[in-house]
Structures are given as structure tokens and as C-alpha cells.
MIKOL-920183 format. One record per atom (N, C-alpha, C): residue number from 1; residue in three letters; atom name; x, y, z. Coordinates in steps of 0.001 Angstrom, whole numbers. Example, Ala and Ser with C-alpha at 12.3 -4.5 7.8 and 13.67 -1.06 7.14 Angstrom:
% residues 2
<1 ALA N <13190 -5690 7800>>
<1 ALA CA <12300 -4500 7800>>
<1 ALA C <13200 -3300 7800>>
<2 SER N <12850 -2250 7080>>
<2 SER CA <13670 -1060 7140>>
<2 SER C <12900 30 7870>>
This chain:
% residues 99
<1 MET N <1006 -1064 -32>>
<1 MET CA <141 177 5>>
<1 MET C <748 1231 -90>>
<2 GLY N <674 2225 -757>>
<2 GLY CA <1282 3519 -624>>
<2 GLY C <1049 4394 371>>
<3 LYS N <1703 5725 30>>
<3 LYS CA <1413 6805 1039>>
<3 LYS C <84 7343 1296>>
<4 LEU N <-277 7578 2187>>
<4 LEU CA <-1749 8072 2280>>
<4 LEU C <-1609 9479 2458>>
<5 ALA N <-2949 9960 2130>>
<5 ALA CA <-2822 11601 2226>>
<5 ALA C <-2677 12310 3434>>
<6 GLY N <-1906 13382 3404>>
<6 GLY CA <-1869 13934 4510>>
<6 GLY C <-1582 15681 4781>>
<7 TYR N <-1376 16249 5604>>
<7 TYR CA <-1256 17540 5539>>
<7 TYR C <-75 18204 6576>>
<8 ASP N <728 18952 5892>>
<8 ASP CA <1855 19496 6501>>
<8 ASP C <1496 20587 7568>>
<9 TYR N <967 20241 8616>>
<9 TYR CA <800 21023 9884>>
<9 TYR C <2134 21806 9985>>
<10 ARG N <3240 21170 10035>>
<10 ARG CA <4498 22141 10743>>
<10 ARG C <4989 23195 9621>>
<11 GLY N <4688 22771 8118>>
<11 GLY CA <5087 23760 7091>>
<11 GLY C <4120 25236 7584>>
<12 LEU N <2889 24839 7608>>
<12 LEU CA <2146 25706 7830>>
<12 LEU C <2264 26681 9171>>
<13 GLY N <2364 25726 10090>>
<13 GLY CA <2866 26437 11746>>
<13 GLY C <3968 27176 11531>>
<14 LYS N <5001 26868 10635>>
<14 LYS CA <6170 27638 10831>>
<14 LYS C <5851 29289 10260>>
<15 ILE N <5000 29109 8993>>
<15 ILE CA <4754 30318 8395>>
<15 ILE C <3575 31520 9276>>
<16 LEU N <2812 30577 9933>>
<16 LEU CA <2013 31378 10911>>
<16 LEU C <2953 32068 12010>>
<17 ARG N <3616 30946 12455>>
<17 ARG CA <4192 31521 13735>>
<17 ARG C <5177 32964 13559>>
<18 ALA N <5690 33276 12212>>
<18 ALA CA <6228 33982 11819>>
<18 ALA C <5422 35254 11498>>
<19 ARG N <4138 35009 10898>>
<19 ARG CA <3239 36180 10859>>
<19 ARG C <2507 36616 11888>>
<20 LEU N <2391 35658 13041>>
<20 LEU CA <1853 36382 14186>>
<20 LEU C <2993 37175 14955>>
<21 GLU N <4245 36354 15040>>
<21 GLU CA <5115 37395 15641>>
<21 GLU C <5478 38977 14787>>
<22 GLN N <5377 38683 13456>>
<22 GLN CA <4917 40088 12841>>
<22 GLN C <4319 41028 13150>>
<23 ASP N <3236 40276 13445>>
<23 ASP CA <1939 40978 13610>>
<23 ASP C <1897 41683 14863>>
<24 GLY N <2435 41153 16104>>
<24 GLY CA <2787 41710 17139>>
<24 GLY C <1593 42133 18112>>
<25 ARG N <209 41734 17637>>
<25 ARG CA <-1036 42058 18393>>
<25 ARG C <-1233 40974 19373>>
<26 GLY N <-897 40195 19603>>
<26 GLY CA <-1262 39031 20397>>
<26 GLY C <-1630 37979 19650>>
<27 TRP N <-1656 36388 20162>>
<27 TRP CA <-2249 35265 19394>>
<27 TRP C <-3987 35523 19852>>
<28 ARG N <-4611 35879 20459>>
<28 ARG CA <-5879 36200 20996>>
<28 ARG C <-6695 37238 19749>>
<29 ALA N <-5708 38350 19884>>
<29 ALA CA <-6333 39584 19033>>
<29 ALA C <-6250 38830 17485>>
<30 SER N <-5290 38337 16981>>
<30 SER CA <-5351 37594 16173>>
<30 SER C <-6332 36510 15308>>
<31 ALA N <-6465 35421 16489>>
<31 ALA CA <-7503 34532 16350>>
<31 ALA C <-8793 35079 16174>>
<32 ALA N <-9056 36145 16929>>
<32 ALA CA <-10205 36864 16853>>
<32 ALA C <-10314 37561 15186>>
<33 ASP N <-9483 37560 14481>>
<33 ASP CA <-9558 38505 13376>>
<33 ASP C <-9767 37140 12517>>
<34 ILE N <-9068 36178 12595>>
<34 ILE CA <-9114 34751 11664>>
<34 ILE C <-10458 34094 11949>>
<35 GLY N <-11030 34244 13154>>
<35 GLY CA <-12227 33328 13398>>
<35 GLY C <-11979 31985 13842>>
<36 VAL N <-10807 31783 14820>>
<36 VAL CA <-10392 30657 15501>>
<36 VAL C <-10010 30886 16912>>
<37 CYS N <-9895 30141 17480>>
<37 CYS CA <-9486 30562 19004>>
<37 CYS C <-7714 30306 18904>>
<38 ALA N <-7446 31137 20180>>
<38 ALA CA <-5842 30858 20359>>
<38 ALA C <-5526 29515 20433>>
<39 SER N <-5989 28695 20997>>
<39 SER CA <-5587 27428 21325>>
<39 SER C <-5449 26789 19840>>
<40 ASP N <-6323 26980 18732>>
<40 ASP CA <-5840 26373 17586>>
<40 ASP C <-4944 27051 16830>>
<41 LEU N <-4568 28016 17271>>
<41 LEU CA <-3222 28967 16324>>
<41 LEU C <-1910 28035 17042>>
<42 SER N <-2195 27859 18298>>
<42 SER CA <-1114 27215 19203>>
<42 SER C <-853 26124 18610>>
<43 ARG N <-1881 25103 18378>>
<43 ARG CA <-1727 23815 18006>>
<43 ARG C <-1137 23720 16425>>
<44 ILE N <-1622 24617 15558>>
<44 ILE CA <-900 24668 14390>>
<44 ILE C <477 25027 14296>>
<45 CYS N <504 25833 15340>>
<45 CYS CA <2278 26471 15427>>
<45 CYS C <3197 25245 15803>>
<46 ASN N <2674 24226 16690>>
<46 ASN CA <3211 23147 17076>>
<46 ASN C <3070 21844 16176>>
<47 GLY N <2693 22056 15000>>
<47 GLY CA <2508 21202 14113>>
<47 GLY C <1399 19873 14214>>
<48 GLN N <599 20551 15222>>
<48 GLN CA <-787 19348 15612>>
<48 GLN C <-1701 19814 14595>>
<49 PRO N <-2629 18857 14567>>
<49 PRO CA <-3907 18933 13390>>
<49 PRO C <-4892 19556 14118>>
<50 VAL N <-5983 20464 13209>>
<50 VAL CA <-6834 20844 13544>>
<50 VAL C <-7958 20999 12411>>
<51 SER N <-9115 21117 12515>>
<51 SER CA <-10043 20831 11443>>
<51 SER C <-10001 21590 10310>>
<52 ALA N <-10555 20928 9149>>
<52 ALA CA <-10271 21490 7716>>
<52 ALA C <-10768 23155 7695>>
<53 PRO N <-11984 23492 8392>>
<53 PRO CA <-12422 24946 8464>>
<53 PRO C <-11386 25987 8785>>
<54 LYS N <-10777 25365 10038>>
<54 LYS CA <-9814 26246 10888>>
<54 LYS C <-8448 26655 9976>>
<55 VAL N <-8091 25318 9230>>
<55 VAL CA <-6740 25640 8298>>
<55 VAL C <-7541 26559 7241>>
<56 ILE N <-8377 26115 6832>>
<56 ILE CA <-8690 27092 5608>>
<56 ILE C <-8876 28666 6157>>
<57 ALA N <-9353 28857 7353>>
<57 ALA CA <-9459 30251 7886>>
<57 ALA C <-8136 30816 8171>>
<58 VAL N <-7560 29925 8593>>
<58 VAL CA <-5808 30599 8778>>
<58 VAL C <-5182 30889 7251>>
<59 CYS N <-5436 29734 6447>>
<59 CYS CA <-4652 30038 5179>>
<59 CYS C <-5456 31239 4632>>
<60 ASP N <-6525 31507 4469>>
<60 ASP CA <-6991 32727 3938>>
<60 ASP C <-6905 33988 4802>>
<61 TRP N <-6698 34053 6074>>
<61 TRP CA <-5958 34896 6553>>
<61 TRP C <-4308 35302 6298>>
<62 LEU N <-3560 34227 5917>>
<62 LEU CA <-2309 34546 5596>>
<62 LEU C <-2286 34609 3939>>
<63 SER N <-3059 34880 3468>>
<63 SER CA <-3465 34767 2140>>
<63 SER C <-2582 33649 1043>>
<64 LEU N <-2648 32274 1701>>
<64 LEU CA <-1985 31283 1190>>
<64 LEU C <-3381 30461 469>>
<65 SER N <-3049 29299 -240>>
<65 SER CA <-3874 28475 -561>>
<65 SER C <-3785 27216 275>>
<66 PHE N <-4928 26775 923>>
<66 PHE CA <-4914 25718 1888>>
<66 PHE C <-4213 24494 1245>>
<67 ARG N <-4535 24521 -64>>
<67 ARG CA <-3872 23219 -705>>
<67 ARG C <-2508 23313 -928>>
<68 ALA N <-1609 24281 -617>>
<68 ALA CA <-249 24283 -706>>
<68 ALA C <404 23394 281>>
<69 PHE N <-237 23030 1269>>
<69 PHE CA <115 22229 2464>>
<69 PHE C <-298 20635 2462>>
<70 TYR N <-1006 20637 1486>>
<70 TYR CA <-1913 19330 1186>>
<70 TYR C <-661 18253 593>>
<71 ASP N <-882 17141 1368>>
<71 ASP CA <376 15970 700>>
<71 ASP C <-308 14917 7>>
<72 ALA N <-583 14964 -1184>>
<72 ALA CA <-1448 14059 -1973>>
<72 ALA C <-806 12510 -1749>>
<73 PRO N <-1974 11220 -1710>>
<73 PRO CA <-1602 10065 -1539>>
<73 PRO C <-810 9692 -2873>>
<74 ASP N <-134 8804 -2758>>
<74 ASP CA <519 8003 -3816>>
<74 ASP C <-989 7363 -4788>>
<75 LYS N <-515 7543 -6007>>
<75 LYS CA <-1774 6775 -6871>>
<75 LYS C <-1190 5348 -7204>>
<76 PRO N <-2421 4860 -7316>>
<76 PRO CA <-1865 3224 -7829>>
<76 PRO C <-1337 3082 -9205>>
<77 GLY N <-584 2159 -9106>>
<77 GLY CA <-215 1964 -10778>>
<77 GLY C <-1009 1180 -11546>>
<78 ALA N <-689 1031 -12799>>
<78 ALA CA <-1892 179 -13581>>
<78 ALA C <-1867 -1276 -13056>>
<79 ARG N <-382 -1770 -12643>>
<79 ARG CA <-527 -3210 -12014>>
<79 ARG C <-1137 -3094 -10787>>
<80 GLN N <-1394 -2064 -9938>>
<80 GLN CA <-2126 -2448 -8437>>
<80 GLN C <-3815 -2526 -8968>>
<81 ILE N <-3925 -1521 -10046>>
<81 ILE CA <-5236 -1781 -10468>>
<81 ILE C <-5875 -2962 -10934>>
<82 ASP N <-4930 -3726 -11825>>
<82 ASP CA <-5239 -4822 -12356>>
<82 ASP C <-5861 -6011 -11524>>
<83 GLU N <-4634 -5964 -10510>>
<83 GLU CA <-4668 -6944 -9131>>
<83 GLU C <-6076 -6690 -8375>>
<84 MET N <-6445 -5294 -8202>>
<84 MET CA <-7792 -4851 -7378>>
<84 MET C <-9068 -5195 -8177>>
<85 PHE N <-8940 -5235 -9667>>
<85 PHE CA <-10238 -5631 -10396>>
<85 PHE C <-9677 -7040 -11501>>
<86 HIS N <-9535 -8186 -10741>>
<86 HIS CA <-9360 -9301 -11420>>
<86 HIS C <-10121 -9492 -12496>>
<87 GLY N <-11328 -9210 -12077>>
<87 GLY CA <-12534 -9770 -12983>>
<87 GLY C <-13217 -11227 -12809>>
<88 LYS N <-12720 -11632 -11523>>
<88 LYS CA <-13282 -12662 -10787>>
<88 LYS C <-14199 -12693 -9838>>
<89 SER N <-15550 -12097 -10094>>
<89 SER CA <-16597 -12009 -9297>>
<89 SER C <-17751 -13383 -9478>>
<90 THR N <-18181 -13310 -7985>>
<90 THR CA <-19186 -14350 -7910>>
<90 THR C <-20431 -13912 -8436>>
<91 GLU N <-20703 -12308 -8467>>
<91 GLU CA <-21821 -11733 -8691>>
<91 GLU C <-21759 -11626 -10267>>
<92 THR N <-20633 -11584 -10973>>
<92 THR CA <-20667 -11449 -12505>>
<92 THR C <-20200 -12773 -13123>>
<93 ALA N <-20098 -13824 -12427>>
<93 ALA CA <-19876 -14993 -13584>>
<93 ALA C <-20918 -15493 -14127>>
<94 GLU N <-20811 -16347 -15372>>
<94 GLU CA <-22005 -16498 -15955>>
<94 GLU C <-22982 -17496 -15168>>
<95 ALA N <-24093 -17107 -15416>>
<95 ALA CA <-25008 -17856 -15043>>
<95 ALA C <-25101 -19570 -15768>>
<96 PRO N <-25390 -20827 -15173>>
<96 PRO CA <-25259 -21862 -15689>>
<96 PRO C <-26862 -21878 -16884>>
<97 ASP N <-26438 -22822 -17909>>
<97 ASP CA <-27575 -22592 -18915>>
<97 ASP C <-28287 -23352 -18660>>
<98 VAL N <-29833 -23041 -18179>>
<98 VAL CA <-30852 -23764 -17862>>
<98 VAL C <-32051 -23944 -18902>>
<99 ARG N <-31660 -24289 -20195>>
<99 ARG CA <-32984 -24374 -20934>>
<99 ARG C <-33658 -25561 -20729>>
């Protein structure tokens, strides 16, 4: 089995932390502007996951695409697909001739 989908919370956290330090108003004031709570900002800055709507809100505030941190899963190759769909199904097997 290949790599599963993931999200680079650490990468997002590094950018968020730098922006929060640059902003200088404090995490609670920034969180209120973003539409999340300060603990959500702390989680992201520490590389921990939060819900998708919160990630989107943070990325919007940073003027970044939330997809920039998406780590796509491996796509199965043709051989793996052939193995998954081997064509041997009891539901699609030919019915006996009942004439």
C-alpha cells in the first residue's frame, strides 16, 4: 500500500508563527480576526492537526492556498489496479445454462 494523504501542519505552523510574531498584536487578537481560538493557533504552530475549516480560515488570513500544504497520496499504478479488479466475481460469473 502506498502513502496516504496528509497535511503539512508543521510547514503551515512555521509560516503562521512568523506572521503572528510580525503582527505583534498577540495571538488572541489575531485569532479573533481569523475566526478561530488562540489554542487553535497554538496547535498549528506546534505542528498539530486542527479541523479543515480552521486550516482554511488560517490560510485565508495568511493569503495562502490551503492546498499548498496538502500532501497527496500515492496513486496506484496500472498493475495495482489490475490486481484490484481481477475480473473474478461471484456476482458477475456466468449463470449456468438452464434451458
